[in-house]
PASEBA-1860 file (N, C-alpha, C; in nm, 3 decimals):
! residues 131
1> MSDAFARQ> -0.899/1.055/0.077/-0.890/0.888/0.145/-1.007/0.889/0.260 ~ -1.095/0.801/0.299/-1.201/0.787/0.373/-1.086/0.747/0.514 ~ -1.210/0.782/0.626/-1.189/0.728/0.754/-1.118/0.611/0.754 ~ -1.186/0.501/0.719/-1.193/0.367/0.720/-1.089/0.314/0.679 ~ -1.005/0.369/0.536/-0.896/0.339/0.462/-0.819/0.399/0.594 ~ -0.821/0.518/0.601/-0.702/0.571/0.751/-0.688/0.475/0.846 ~ -0.790/0.399/0.895/-0.817/0.322/0.997/-0.695/0.195/0.947 ~ -0.697/0.119/0.809/-0.583/0.047/0.782/-0.485/0.093/0.788
9> ETLMTETL> -0.438/0.206/0.772/-0.309/0.270/0.783/-0.250/0.253/0.913 ~ -0.343/0.302/1.006/-0.311/0.279/1.143/-0.303/0.165/1.212 ~ -0.384/0.067/1.149/-0.338/-0.088/1.196/-0.237/-0.147/1.130 ~ -0.190/-0.085/1.032/-0.032/-0.153/0.987/0.092/-0.092/1.073 ~ 0.071/0.047/1.149/0.175/0.107/1.200/0.140/0.069/1.305 ~ 0.022/-0.005/1.365/0.044/-0.055/1.509/0.093/-0.210/1.491 ~ 0.092/-0.257/1.379/0.169/-0.408/1.358/0.293/-0.381/1.338 ~ 0.360/-0.223/1.306/0.464/-0.246/1.285/0.566/-0.186/1.433
17> GTAVRGPR> 0.494/-0.133/1.514/0.523/-0.102/1.616/0.533/-0.244/1.713 ~ 0.441/-0.351/1.696/0.512/-0.469/1.757/0.579/-0.581/1.731 ~ 0.660/-0.515/1.534/0.762/-0.631/1.508/0.863/-0.624/1.565 ~ 0.948/-0.724/1.549/1.081/-0.704/1.594/1.190/-0.685/1.448 ~ 1.266/-0.637/1.490/1.380/-0.585/1.358/1.417/-0.681/1.300 ~ 1.438/-0.669/1.173/1.431/-0.765/1.037/1.345/-0.750/0.954 ~ 1.374/-0.874/0.843/1.303/-0.906/0.716/1.180/-0.849/0.738 ~ 1.070/-0.908/0.802/0.943/-0.911/0.859/0.923/-0.745/0.879
25> RNGIFAVW> 0.961/-0.677/0.986/0.932/-0.548/1.005/0.974/-0.493/0.904 ~ 1.089/-0.481/0.800/1.128/-0.415/0.704/0.978/-0.389/0.560 ~ 0.943/-0.543/0.557/0.800/-0.563/0.516/0.727/-0.496/0.539 ~ 0.701/-0.491/0.646/0.546/-0.445/0.689/0.585/-0.314/0.663 ~ 0.682/-0.257/0.703/0.733/-0.075/0.669/0.712/-0.072/0.536 ~ 0.791/-0.129/0.452/0.757/-0.080/0.315/0.580/-0.096/0.245 ~ 0.521/-0.207/0.324/0.389/-0.206/0.293/0.327/-0.134/0.322 ~ 0.334/-0.058/0.430/0.271/0.063/0.483/0.307/0.173/0.386
33> LVLRCCGD> 0.416/0.183/0.385/0.484/0.318/0.255/0.392/0.306/0.151 ~ 0.331/0.187/0.103/0.272/0.153/-0.042/0.085/0.194/-0.028 ~ 0.094/0.168/0.101/-0.057/0.181/0.152/-0.096/0.363/0.156 ~ 0.044/0.433/0.223/0.007/0.561/0.199/-0.013/0.619/0.074 ~ 0.081/0.558/-0.041/0.097/0.612/-0.158/-0.071/0.590/-0.249 ~ -0.129/0.440/-0.211/-0.263/0.430/-0.260/-0.317/0.527/-0.201 ~ -0.353/0.552/-0.083/-0.453/0.619/-0.002/-0.426/0.758/-0.107 ~ -0.339/0.820/-0.098/-0.330/0.937/-0.183/-0.370/0.934/-0.309
41> LLPPNRVS> -0.424/0.842/-0.371/-0.479/0.851/-0.489/-0.654/0.818/-0.465 ~ -0.650/0.802/-0.359/-0.784/0.761/-0.338/-0.899/0.922/-0.300 ~ -1.029/0.897/-0.375/-1.118/1.002/-0.365/-1.131/1.013/-0.201 ~ -1.178/1.168/-0.128/-1.224/1.239/-0.187/-1.139/1.357/-0.194 ~ -1.002/1.310/-0.126/-0.895/1.394/-0.132/-0.752/1.351/-0.178 ~ -0.761/1.343/-0.326/-0.655/1.304/-0.420/-0.523/1.401/-0.365 ~ -0.419/1.374/-0.408/-0.322/1.478/-0.371/-0.314/1.508/-0.510 ~ -0.192/1.608/-0.534/-0.166/1.669/-0.699/-0.052/1.546/-0.728
49> ERHHGRRL> -0.029/1.564/-0.859/0.026/1.462/-0.944/0.187/1.497/-0.910 ~ 0.206/1.610/-0.870/0.317/1.647/-0.852/0.409/1.587/-0.720 ~ 0.268/1.603/-0.622/0.325/1.536/-0.474/0.298/1.389/-0.489 ~ 0.217/1.326/-0.580/0.219/1.198/-0.594/0.361/1.145/-0.634 ~ 0.386/1.235/-0.737/0.537/1.136/-0.789/0.648/1.179/-0.692 ~ 0.653/1.268/-0.634/0.740/1.276/-0.538/0.771/1.142/-0.418 ~ 0.602/1.169/-0.391/0.590/1.070/-0.319/0.675/0.882/-0.329 ~ 0.620/0.907/-0.482/0.667/0.734/-0.537/0.823/0.735/-0.545
57> DGLEHRLH> 0.888/0.863/-0.595/1.022/0.879/-0.587/1.073/0.837/-0.463 ~ 1.022/0.901/-0.349/1.086/0.875/-0.217/1.061/0.733/-0.210 ~ 0.962/0.697/-0.222/0.931/0.520/-0.201/1.026/0.424/-0.259 ~ 1.027/0.469/-0.397/1.132/0.373/-0.452/1.279/0.345/-0.422 ~ 1.271/0.502/-0.375/1.474/0.506/-0.289/1.439/0.431/-0.166 ~ 1.344/0.434/-0.068/1.359/0.360/0.083/1.349/0.206/0.029 ~ 1.286/0.174/-0.084/1.250/0.016/-0.091/1.392/-0.039/-0.127 ~ 1.482/0.082/-0.201/1.630/-0.008/-0.243/1.721/-0.002/-0.119
65> GLSLPAPL> 1.686/0.018/-0.019/1.776/0.008/0.121/1.732/-0.091/0.177 ~ 1.589/-0.189/0.189/1.560/-0.255/0.350/1.560/-0.375/0.230 ~ 1.610/-0.462/0.323/1.592/-0.600/0.310/1.502/-0.653/0.311 ~ 1.448/-0.703/0.219/1.290/-0.798/0.197/1.266/-0.912/0.145 ~ 1.181/-1.020/0.191/1.208/-1.136/0.113/1.156/-1.128/-0.022 ~ 1.183/-1.205/-0.132/1.216/-1.197/-0.247/1.090/-1.170/-0.342 ~ 0.983/-1.278/-0.265/0.855/-1.265/-0.319/0.790/-1.086/-0.300 ~ 0.819/-1.062/-0.178/0.767/-0.906/-0.120/0.829/-0.786/-0.189
73> RRALTGAV> 0.976/-0.839/-0.243/1.058/-0.736/-0.322/0.973/-0.723/-0.429 ~ 0.946/-0.827/-0.515/0.897/-0.857/-0.655/0.729/-0.785/-0.658 ~ 0.674/-0.834/-0.566/0.561/-0.782/-0.537/0.540/-0.577/-0.524 ~ 0.656/-0.542/-0.457/0.636/-0.420/-0.438/0.690/-0.337/-0.557 ~ 0.794/-0.373/-0.632/0.845/-0.336/-0.728/0.730/-0.297/-0.855 ~ 0.636/-0.412/-0.838/0.531/-0.440/-0.966/0.445/-0.298/-0.886 ~ 0.426/-0.291/-0.754/0.333/-0.192/-0.736/0.368/-0.080/-0.751 ~ 0.522/-0.053/-0.749/0.546/0.112/-0.768/0.556/0.103/-0.911
81> RQLREGTP> 0.556/0.039/-0.968/0.523/0.090/-1.143/0.373/0.042/-1.158 ~ 0.289/-0.019/-1.129/0.128/0.016/-1.118/0.088/0.199/-1.091 ~ 0.170/0.208/-0.964/0.103/0.356/-0.901/0.137/0.459/-1.002 ~ 0.225/0.427/-1.054/0.262/0.519/-1.132/0.197/0.591/-1.267 ~ 0.099/0.538/-1.291/-0.019/0.573/-1.321/-0.078/0.698/-1.287 ~ -0.065/0.666/-1.167/-0.132/0.826/-1.067/-0.311/0.793/-1.083 ~ -0.366/0.725/-1.085/-0.536/0.727/-1.041/-0.588/0.641/-0.961 ~ -0.668/0.656/-0.928/-0.776/0.535/-0.814/-0.782/0.428/-0.853
89> RAASITLQ> -0.792/0.364/-0.958/-0.826/0.251/-1.022/-0.713/0.178/-0.992 ~ -0.577/0.268/-1.037/-0.441/0.175/-1.040/-0.377/0.145/-0.864 ~ -0.434/0.248/-0.756/-0.438/0.224/-0.621/-0.524/0.100/-0.573 ~ -0.626/0.073/-0.642/-0.691/-0.026/-0.610/-0.629/-0.186/-0.675 ~ -0.588/-0.145/-0.814/-0.522/-0.312/-0.827/-0.378/-0.351/-0.790 ~ -0.330/-0.246/-0.727/-0.196/-0.271/-0.671/-0.241/-0.340/-0.537 ~ -0.348/-0.246/-0.442/-0.367/-0.330/-0.337/-0.422/-0.449/-0.342 ~ -0.493/-0.504/-0.462/-0.541/-0.646/-0.509/-0.424/-0.737/-0.527
97> QLIAPVDE> -0.300/-0.679/-0.601/-0.188/-0.774/-0.612/-0.105/-0.789/-0.520 ~ -0.149/-0.680/-0.385/-0.025/-0.744/-0.268/-0.068/-0.812/-0.161 ~ -0.221/-0.838/-0.180/-0.258/-0.969/-0.089/-0.201/-1.081/-0.070 ~ -0.180/-1.170/-0.167/-0.114/-1.284/-0.145/0.057/-1.249/-0.122 ~ 0.111/-1.169/-0.178/0.210/-1.166/-0.151/0.247/-1.117/0.009 ~ 0.163/-1.014/0.035/0.173/-0.972/0.217/0.130/-1.071/0.279 ~ 0.055/-1.178/0.224/-0.001/-1.282/0.325/0.108/-1.381/0.345 ~ 0.126/-1.414/0.200/0.226/-1.521/0.232/0.382/-1.472/0.296
105> TLGSGPGD> 0.447/-1.364/0.295/0.601/-1.323/0.358/0.547/-1.254/0.495 ~ 0.471/-1.228/0.495/0.416/-1.138/0.657/0.327/-1.200/0.730 ~ 0.246/-1.293/0.703/0.146/-1.338/0.769/0.023/-1.296/0.771 ~ -0.074/-1.360/0.833/-0.215/-1.301/0.822/-0.269/-1.146/0.841 ~ -0.192/-1.107/0.958/-0.210/-0.969/1.005/-0.227/-0.846/0.893 ~ -0.084/-0.851/0.876/-0.088/-0.773/0.764/-0.149/-0.776/0.652 ~ -0.176/-0.903/0.619/-0.282/-0.991/0.475/-0.377/-0.915/0.508 ~ -0.446/-0.938/0.602/-0.592/-0.901/0.638/-0.610/-0.760/0.606
113> TIARAARL> -0.499/-0.682/0.702/-0.503/-0.521/0.666/-0.524/-0.486/0.497 ~ -0.437/-0.578/0.438/-0.367/-0.509/0.280/-0.522/-0.530/0.226 ~ -0.601/-0.653/0.264/-0.713/-0.689/0.161/-0.860/-0.597/0.190 ~ -0.855/-0.593/0.346/-0.955/-0.476/0.366/-0.924/-0.345/0.301 ~ -0.797/-0.306/0.293/-0.773/-0.163/0.225/-0.800/-0.193/0.054 ~ -0.821/-0.264/0.050/-0.783/-0.286/-0.111/-0.993/-0.323/-0.141 ~ -1.052/-0.383/-0.083/-1.175/-0.371/-0.043/-1.279/-0.238/-0.041 ~ -1.183/-0.150/0.072/-1.226/-0.028/0.033/-1.211/0.047/-0.077
121> AQAQVRNS> -1.073/0.093/-0.118/-1.031/0.112/-0.220/-1.107/0.102/-0.373 ~ -1.119/-0.010/-0.333/-1.219/-0.062/-0.471/-1.367/-0.023/-0.432 ~ -1.436/-0.007/-0.348/-1.557/0.056/-0.306/-1.546/0.187/-0.336 ~ -1.466/0.261/-0.332/-1.398/0.382/-0.312/-1.407/0.427/-0.503 ~ -1.363/0.344/-0.579/-1.363/0.380/-0.703/-1.490/0.370/-0.739 ~ -1.549/0.265/-0.702/-1.693/0.271/-0.754/-1.789/0.384/-0.744 ~ -1.770/0.425/-0.597/-1.854/0.544/-0.574/-1.818/0.684/-0.656 ~ -1.689/0.658/-0.681/-1.647/0.764/-0.746/-1.710/0.813/-0.884
129> RGE> -1.697/0.682/-0.937/-1.765/0.695/-1.086/-1.917/0.675/-1.092 ~ -1.956/0.647/-0.966/-2.127/0.644/-0.953/-2.175/0.517/-1.012 ~ -2.112/0.420/-0.981/-2.155/0.294/-1.016/-2.257/0.245/-0.879
END
């Protein structure tokens, strides 16, 4: 994961810190967890398949206990399914697919953060393939 991608995670945690309790805060927390899982798959410091599998299992377990807006819950369920592929490309696609539901349910701040993370992930995937 690059420093630029790590900054997106930091921005999401700062947004989480300012959110009041409730479904919006739960949503930001859930998106941050997914963002971390995506970052684990990106070069140059990809985590092992075993570690990634454990993190996804933990993510799934944690998501079940959160009250989330329905569109975001559906998007996050799809994100976990996509991340099971365990490739940098899957992380990039996952982030792209989260932009609209995050923007719709959580607002433009978290939506913009996910959009920037998606662009960074896409660039890292391209760079790692030598395009």
